[in-house]
BAKOL-379406 format. One record per residue (C-alpha): residue in one letter; x, y, z. Coordinates in steps of 0.5 Angstrom, whole numbers, plus 500, padded with zeros to 3 digits. Last residue first. Example, Ala and Ser with C-alpha at 12.3 -4.5 7.8 and 13.67 -1.06 7.14 Angstrom:
<pts>
S527498514/A525491516/
</pts>
This chain:
<pts>
R501400762/P506395762/E513398760/L515399753/R523398753/A529401749/L535397747/T541400743/V546397738/G551401734/G557400738/S559407739/S552410740/G549415735/K546411730/A543407736/R540413740/K536415733/K534408732/A531408740/D528415739/A524413733/L522406736/L519409742/A515414738/D513408733/L511403739/H506408742/H503410736/P502402735/Q497402741/C499397746/P493392749/R491392756/Q494390762/A501389760/P506384758/E513388756/V515390749/V522390748/V525394743/V532393740/A534398735/A540396731/S545400727/V548397721/S555398718/L558401712/L565404712/P566411714/F564417710/K569423708/R566429705/C564432699/V558437700/G552436696/D547437702/R545429702/D552428702/V557427696/A563422697/Q570421699/M571414702/G572410708/G577406713/A583408708/D586401707/R579398706/H577404701/E584403697/P583395697/S576396694/Y570395698/L565389697/A570384701/L569389707/V562387707/D564381711/H567384717/R561390718/F556384717/G559380722/S559385727/T552387726/L550379727/C554378733/T551385736/V544382735/A545376739/T549379744/L543385745/Y538379745/D541375750/T543381755/D535383755/D534376758/R530371755/A523369756/T520369750/G512370747/H514373741/F521375738/A521379732/A526381726/F526387721/F530390716/D531397713/D536398707/G531399702/G525396704/V522393710/H525386709/A523381714/V525376720/F521372725/A526369730/G528363733/Q535365734/D539360729/R533361724/G533368724/W541369724/Q541365717/R536369714/L539375717/M546373714/D542372707/A539379708/F545382710/L549380703/L543381699/I543388701/V550389700/R550386693/D544390691/G549396693/Q554393688/R548393683/F546400685/G553403683/Y560403687/T560410689/D553412689/N551406693/F557407698/P555414699/K548412700/F549406705/H553410710/D549407716/F544401714/D538400719/F536394723/Y529394727/V529389732/F522387736/V521383742/S515381745/R512379752/T505376752/A499379756/A497384752/E496380746/S494386741/L501388740/S503382738/R497381733/A498388730/L506387730/L505381726/E500383721/D504389720/I510385719/R507380714/S504386710/N511390710/G515384707/P517377708/L524376705/R525374698/T531379698/L530383691/P523382690/N521383697/Q516378699/D508379700/R505377693/A511372692/Q509369699/G502368697/V504364690/H509360694/M504358699/E498356694/H503352690/L506348696/A498347698/S497344691/L504340692/L502337699/A495335696/R498331690/A502328695/S497326700/L496329706/F492325711/G488326717/L488328725/Y492323729/S494325736/G501328738/R498336739/E495336732/T497330727/L498329720/L500323716/V504324710/G503322703/E502315699/P508314695/Q513312701/G520314699/S521317706/L526323704/T521326699/F515326704/A519328710/E522334706/L515336704/I513336711/Q519341713/D517345707/L510346709/P512348716/S510344722/S504346725/L500340723/E505336726/C508331721/V508323721/P512320715/V510313713/K510306717/V507300714/V502296718/F501289715/D504285720/A500289726/L493286723/D495279724/K499274720/G502268724/Q498262721/T495260728/K491266728/N486264723/M483270720/L488271715/L488264712/S480264712/R481271708/G486268703/Y482261702/P480262695/S486267694/Y484274691/V483277698/Y490274700/E494276695/K491283695/L492284702/D499288701/A495292695/E490295700/R495298704/I495298711/I498305714/G502307720/L503308727/P499314728/A498316736/Q491316738/H492314745/A490306743/D495306737/V493309730/V492306723/P491309717/V487306711/F490304704/S488305697/A481308698/S477308692/T472303695/R471306701/K466302705/R469296702/F476298704/A474299711/E470292711/F476289709/V480292715/D475291720/V475284718/M483284719/T481286726/S481292730/G482293738/P489294739/L491297734/S485302732/M483303725/A483310722/P478314719/I480319713/S480326714/E483329708/M488335708/Q488340703/T484346706/L488344713/V495344710/L493351707/T491354714/S497350717/D502354713/T498360713/R500361720/G507364719/H514360718/R518365723/R512365727/D512358730/A506355734/G501360731/D501365736/L495361740/H499355739/A505358742/L501361748/N498354749/A505351749/L508356754/H502355759/A502347758/V509346759/P510349765/E503347767/Y504339767/R498335765/P496328768/K499329774/L504325779/E505327786/T500321789/I506317785/D511318791/L518316789/T519322784/P523324778/R523332777/C518335773/V517339767/F523343767/Y527338771/G527333765/Q522330759/V520333753/F515330747/D514331740/C521334738/G520339732/I526344732/D521349735/R519345741/C526343742/T528350742/Q522352747/Y524347752/E531349752/R529356753/E525354759/T530350762/E532343764/V530339759/G534332760/E531328755/A528330748/V523325746/V522324738/K517320735/I519315729/G515315722/L521314719/V521321716/H520323723/S526320725/L530323720/D528330721/V528330728/M536327728/K537333723/R534338728/V538335733/F545336730/L543343727/K541345734/K547342737/R552346732/N548352734/D549352741/T545358744/A538354746/I542347745/G545349752/D544342755/I540338750/F545335746/F549332752/R542330755/D541324750/I535324745/K530319746/I528315740/F521313739/D517307736/P523303734/E525300728/A531296732/E535294726/Y535301723/L536306729/L541301732/Q545301726/L544309726/G548310732/A551303736/F557307739/G553311744/A551319745/G546320739/F540317742/D541316750/D535311749/I532308743/A525306744/I520300743/K513299744/L509293746/S504292741/T504284741/K507284734/R512290736/A515285741/Q516279736/R520284732/L524286738/I525278739/D527277732/K532283732/S535280738/R536273735/S540276729/P544281734/A546276739/D551280744/F547287742/T551293743/H550298749/R550305749/E545306744/S540304750/I534300750/E527303752/F522298753/C515302752/V509299755/S501302754/C501298748/P501291752/A495293755/L495293763/G490289766/V494287772/R494279771/E495281763/L501285764/L504279768/R502274762/L505279757/T511280761/V513272762/E511271754/P517275752/S522269754/Y529270756/D532264760/P538263755/M540271756/S541274749/L535279750/I537281757/R544284755/N540290752/D538292759/L531294759/N529301761/Y522302762/F517307759/L510306762/Q505309758/V499314759/D491314759/Q490307762/Y494309768/F490315770/A488313777/L496311778/Q496305782/V497301775/F504304775/K506301782/E505294780/I508295773/A515298776/K515292781/K514287776/R519290772/L524289778/A522282779/M523281771/D530285771/V532280777/G530274773/F533276766/L540278769/L540272773/W546269770/D551271776/R555275771/A549278768/A547280775/A553283777/D553287771/F546289773/F548292779/H555295777/Q550299772/I545301777/S551304781/A556304787/F553297789/G552295796/T544294795/R542300799/D546304794/V541302789/H536306793/R533309786/L531306779/L527310774/A521308771/E519313765/F512316765/G508317759/F504322755/V503327760/L499333757/G503339757/T500341750/H504342744/V511338747/N507332749/V510330756/I514325759/P513325766/Q518322771/F517316776/A521314781/H522306782/S524303788/L530298790/E531294797/A527288795/V531287789/R537286793/K533281798/S531277792/W538277789/L541274796/A535269796/T537267789/L545266791/A543263797/L539258793/P545256789/L544256782/S543250777/L541253770/S534254768/S535261769/V530265774/C523268771/E519262772/Q521261779/M521268782/
</pts>
C-alpha cells in the first residue's frame, strides 16, 4: 500500500482503518457478451459487501476516501484485488476486465498510471485486457490533466469506456474529450425499450454516432429477451444484464459463452440477422469487400508497418486490431511520410525515447457489422468524414475493408435489385421477397413465426367515387404508416399488390396480445388519418353512396383495414404452404366480420 497512498503526512491509524475497510470488500463479476455470438467479451468487476465497511453505499465509501486524500490509494488496493481475482479465470487471457474508475482519481496529487502497469506486469496481464470505466455522472476536476492522462492510458493499450452514457450531465463533451473505446448505455434507456419508440430512437442515434466514431456500444441492464433483441436489431455490439447472467462472487460459475444470447443470436444469424433489410445486403458487401491483412496492437512494431506497406505498394493504409481481433482503426501511409522521407525518420521512429510508437498513428474510422444494412453503413461512412471507407466485422471480429468505391458499387447493385422487386407505387418489397421469406420461414420448423395480412375494407367504392389518384393517395398513406410501424416493431413489411399488404416477424417470443395490440394500433391510426382524404359531407355522414359489385347503389362505411394475424408455432417438421393458405383464408374472413377488424389464428405444431 505504501506506493499507492498519498505523499501527504497521514495518521497511521487512518491508513490502517482504510486497509481494514478495503479488506471487507469483494468483487462480483458480471459478463459482457457479444450480441451476435453469446461469447464473453469481458467481465465487469462490481464491488460488494460495502455495508460491512460502515457506509450506506459505494458512493459514500469513495466520497469518504476522497475527503481523506486516499482515493487513489484505496482504489489501487481494490484494483489489485479485482485483477488478482480476474486472473484466476481459466480463460482470462481471452476476455477483458472492465473496472469502474472514479473520475476524481485522475485529479489526485498521487495519481500515477505506472502503478497499474507494474501491477499488470506482475500478474502477467496485458494492458489491452483492462478497460477503465469512467462515469458520465461525474465531471473531471482538472479537465486538461485528465485528458492527458487518458491519452497516455490509450498509448499503453489500456481501454477506456464511458459508463452510464446518456444519464449524466457530461454528455457529448465527455464523449468528445475522452475518445473512448466503448460506451455503456445507461439502464434507463434499455428498460422497456422494446415497446418505447422514443427510447429506440435515442439509443439508435447513440449507436449510430458511436459507430461513426469507431466506438463499440454496450447495452447495460438487459433483463428480457425482447430488450436483447431490440438492442441487437438497433446495432448494439455487446449486452450486459440479468438476461445474460447476474453478477456472481464465485468465479467458478463464470463461462466463456452464455446460451440465452448464443441461442437467439444463432437463430438470427441463420435467418440473416435482420429480416426487414433482407439477406442480400451482406452478400453484396462480401462481394465488394477487400480482405486486407491487419496489424495487431500490441504485438506489431513500426518495422512491421513499413514492411506491410512495402509488400502492398498500392496500399495507402493498413488496418489495426487489438489482441481480440476487434478493429482499432487504420494507419495511413501519408502520416508516415515525414519520417519515411527524412534522413533519420525511420531511426527516430525506432527510438522509443522520442515518444512516437505505432499507437500514435492509429486513426479511428467507422466500424460496421457485416449484417448491418447498407444504408446504415453508408450513413456511418458519410458522417465520419474519413475518405478511406469502413472496417467490417463479423460477430465483433475484423473481417475486411469496404472502400468508398466498393460501397457505392454495392449500393448500386442493391438499388437495381430492389427496383426489380419493389412495388412501383409504394416502393415496398413485393411478392418475390414475400415468397422467399415465407418459404424460408416455413422450412425452419423449429422457429416461431408470425405473419400479418392487411386488406382494405370498402376501398372500391372510395376509388370509384374519388378517382384512382385519390385511391393511390390512400394506398401511399397506409404504406408510409406500415413502413414506420415495421421499423418500430422490428417487422419485415411488404406490398402484395393493390390494397393488400403483408408483415412478418420471425424467431420472436412476444405474447400474442403484443402482436394484436401493435396491429390494432396501426389499423386504428389508419382509420383516423384517412378521414382527411374524404369530403366533409362524407365524413359527417360516416360513409357514402356507391355502386357495389352487383351494380346496386347502397351506402358504404368509411375506409378501414382488416388484419389477420397468423402465428406459426414451432413444429417437428416443416409446414407446407397450403396449410398456411387455408388458415389464412379463414382468418381474413373472420377479421372482416369482426368488430375490431383484427383476428388471430394459430398453426399448431404437427
